[in-house]
C-alpha positions as CSV (number, residue, x, y, z in Angstrom):
1,M,-70.4,-87.4,66.7
2,P,-72.4,-90.4,67.6
3,L,-70.8,-93.6,69.2
4,I,-73.4,-96.3,68.0
5,L,-73.2,-100.0,70.1
6,F,-74.3,-103.0,68.1
7,N,-74.7,-106.1,69.2
8,K,-73.4,-108.0,66.1
9,P,-75.4,-111.4,65.2
10,F,-73.3,-114.5,64.2
11,Q,-72.7,-114.8,60.4
12,V,-72.9,-111.1,60.2
13,M,-69.9,-109.5,58.5
14,S,-68.4,-106.2,60.1
15,Q,-68.5,-104.3,57.0
16,F,-70.8,-102.0,55.6
17,S,-70.0,-103.2,51.8
18,A,-72.0,-106.0,50.4
19,H,-70.8,-109.6,50.9
20,A,-72.1,-112.0,48.6
21,E,-73.1,-114.9,50.8
22,R,-73.7,-112.9,53.9
23,E,-75.3,-110.0,56.0
24,T,-73.3,-106.8,56.6
25,L,-73.7,-104.0,58.8
26,S,-75.6,-102.1,56.4
27,D,-78.7,-104.9,56.8
28,Y,-79.0,-103.3,60.5
29,I,-77.2,-100.2,60.5
30,D,-78.5,-97.2,58.6
31,I,-76.3,-94.1,59.6
32,P,-74.2,-92.4,57.1
33,N,-70.5,-91.9,57.7
34,V,-70.2,-94.8,60.7
35,Y,-67.7,-97.5,60.7
36,P,-66.8,-100.2,63.1
37,A,-63.9,-99.1,65.7
38,G,-62.8,-102.7,65.2
39,R,-63.7,-106.1,64.3
40,L,-65.4,-109.3,64.7
41,D,-65.1,-111.7,62.4
42,A,-68.2,-113.7,61.1
43,D,-68.5,-116.5,63.8
44,S,-67.9,-114.1,66.5
45,E,-71.0,-112.4,68.2
46,G,-71.5,-109.5,70.4
47,L,-70.2,-105.9,71.1
48,L,-69.1,-103.8,68.0
49,L,-68.7,-100.1,68.3
50,L,-69.1,-97.5,65.4
51,T,-68.3,-93.8,64.8
52,D,-67.9,-91.4,62.4
53,D,-65.0,-89.8,64.4
54,G,-61.5,-90.9,62.8
55,K,-59.5,-90.1,66.5
56,L,-62.0,-92.2,68.8
57,Q,-62.3,-94.7,66.2
58,H,-58.3,-95.1,66.7
59,E,-58.8,-94.7,70.3
60,I,-61.3,-97.5,70.7
61,S,-59.6,-99.9,68.6
62,H,-55.8,-99.2,68.6
63,P,-53.7,-101.8,70.6
64,R,-51.7,-99.1,72.2
65,R,-54.9,-97.4,73.6
66,K,-55.5,-100.7,75.7
67,Q,-59.1,-100.8,75.9
68,P,-60.2,-104.2,77.4
69,K,-62.3,-106.7,75.7
70,T,-64.3,-109.3,77.5
71,Y,-65.4,-112.0,75.8
72,L,-67.3,-115.2,77.0
73,A,-66.1,-118.3,75.4
74,Q,-68.0,-121.5,75.2
75,V,-65.3,-124.3,74.7
76,E,-65.5,-127.9,74.2
77,G,-64.1,-129.7,77.4
78,S,-63.7,-129.2,81.0
79,A,-61.9,-125.7,81.3
80,S,-59.3,-126.9,84.2
81,L,-57.0,-124.6,86.6
82,P,-53.9,-125.0,84.5
83,A,-55.5,-124.3,81.5
84,L,-57.1,-121.0,82.8
85,Q,-53.3,-120.3,84.1
86,Q,-52.0,-120.8,80.6
87,L,-54.7,-118.3,79.2
88,R,-53.5,-115.7,82.1
89,D,-49.9,-116.0,81.0
90,P,-48.1,-114.6,78.2
91,L,-49.0,-117.6,75.7
92,D,-46.9,-118.2,72.3
93,L,-49.4,-118.5,69.4
94,G,-46.4,-119.4,67.2
95,D,-46.4,-116.0,65.2
96,F,-47.0,-113.8,68.5
97,V,-47.0,-114.4,72.0
98,T,-50.0,-112.5,73.9
99,Q,-49.9,-110.3,76.6
100,G,-51.3,-111.8,79.9
101,S,-55.0,-111.6,80.4
102,Q,-57.9,-112.3,82.7
103,A,-59.2,-115.8,82.5
104,R,-61.7,-117.3,84.7
105,L,-64.6,-119.9,84.6
106,I,-68.1,-119.0,84.6
107,Q,-71.4,-120.6,84.5
108,E,-73.4,-120.3,81.7
109,P,-74.9,-117.0,81.4
110,E,-78.5,-117.1,81.8
111,W,-79.1,-113.7,80.0
112,M,-77.7,-115.0,76.7
113,W,-79.5,-115.1,73.9
114,P,-79.7,-118.7,71.9
115,R,-77.6,-119.1,68.6
116,N,-78.9,-119.0,65.2
117,P,-78.0,-121.7,64.3
118,P,-77.4,-123.2,67.7
119,I,-73.7,-125.0,68.2
120,R,-72.9,-128.6,67.9
121,E,-73.3,-130.4,71.0
122,R,-71.5,-133.9,71.6
123,K,-73.2,-136.2,74.1
124,N,-70.1,-137.4,75.5
125,Q,-68.4,-134.1,75.4
126,P,-68.6,-131.6,78.1
127,T,-68.5,-127.8,77.4
128,S,-67.4,-124.9,79.6
129,W,-67.8,-121.4,79.7
130,I,-65.1,-119.0,80.3
131,A,-64.7,-115.3,80.6
132,L,-61.7,-113.8,79.0
133,T,-60.4,-110.4,79.1
134,I,-57.9,-108.9,76.8
135,S,-56.1,-105.5,75.7
136,E,-54.9,-107.0,72.1
137,G,-57.2,-107.6,69.6
138,K,-55.1,-109.8,66.7
139,N,-57.1,-111.7,64.4
140,R,-59.0,-114.6,65.9
141,Q,-56.9,-114.3,69.1
142,V,-59.2,-115.5,71.5
143,R,-59.9,-118.8,69.7
144,R,-56.2,-119.2,69.0
145,M,-55.5,-119.0,72.8
146,T,-58.4,-121.4,73.8
147,A,-57.2,-123.8,71.1
148,A,-53.8,-123.5,72.4
149,V,-54.7,-124.8,75.7
150,G,-56.9,-127.5,74.4
151,L,-60.5,-125.9,75.1
152,P,-61.2,-125.1,71.1
153,T,-63.8,-122.4,71.3
154,L,-67.5,-123.4,70.1
155,R,-69.2,-119.9,70.7
156,L,-67.4,-116.4,71.0
157,V,-69.4,-113.5,72.4
158,R,-67.6,-110.3,72.7
159,I,-69.5,-108.6,75.9
160,A,-67.6,-105.4,76.7
161,I,-65.3,-103.0,75.0
162,G,-63.8,-100.5,77.5
163,P,-66.4,-99.5,79.9
164,F,-69.1,-100.1,77.6
165,S,-70.6,-103.2,78.2
166,L,-74.0,-105.3,76.9
167,A,-74.4,-106.1,81.0
168,T,-74.9,-101.8,81.1
169,H,-76.0,-101.1,77.7
170,P,-78.3,-104.2,76.9
171,V,-79.3,-104.5,73.0
172,L,-80.2,-107.8,71.5
173,P,-78.5,-109.4,68.4
174,G,-79.2,-107.3,65.4
175,E,-80.1,-104.1,67.7
176,W,-78.1,-100.7,68.2
177,R,-78.3,-97.6,70.4
178,E,-76.3,-94.6,71.0
179,V,-74.1,-94.1,73.9
180,D,-72.1,-90.7,75.3
181,P,-68.3,-91.2,74.1
182,A,-67.6,-89.4,77.0
183,E,-68.1,-92.5,79.2
184,L,-64.3,-93.6,77.5
185,E,-62.6,-91.0,79.9
186,K,-64.2,-92.7,82.7
């Protein structure tokens, strides 16, 4: 029962089936019968876990299991303390209200790989980096949250799911490694 930690590059689809215009997981991972436990949209990068065990897949991805997911978001604008507090509190996104989250302003990570292609930059518009941890994972939730507080996301990188982190299990974009599923129990 392998558990694969994969660093999904920008614009790669979180699926194995062919896509007409984009690369998919099958372009990077040649292991039979593994499937992603959760998804990242094509515009997001970072940590994706894959397994061949349906029970383990459910444990990782189901919202009731509350595996925290940590994202680094480069946002347009200067993140203020009130905006960070709005992200920490339940936030009404129209079709649902988020649970509370952890949100803090961080410096641009020195270890972060460059994105290809680079994000668009405006000379008169600053950017900020926010570390955001949620235990939900609705469609485009982090992007919708930052936009709702006036900080549109320019780049989104998931760096951790539960105990698995790109900091403790470093892999570059497009690379993967096998990890011990027992780490979920810790």
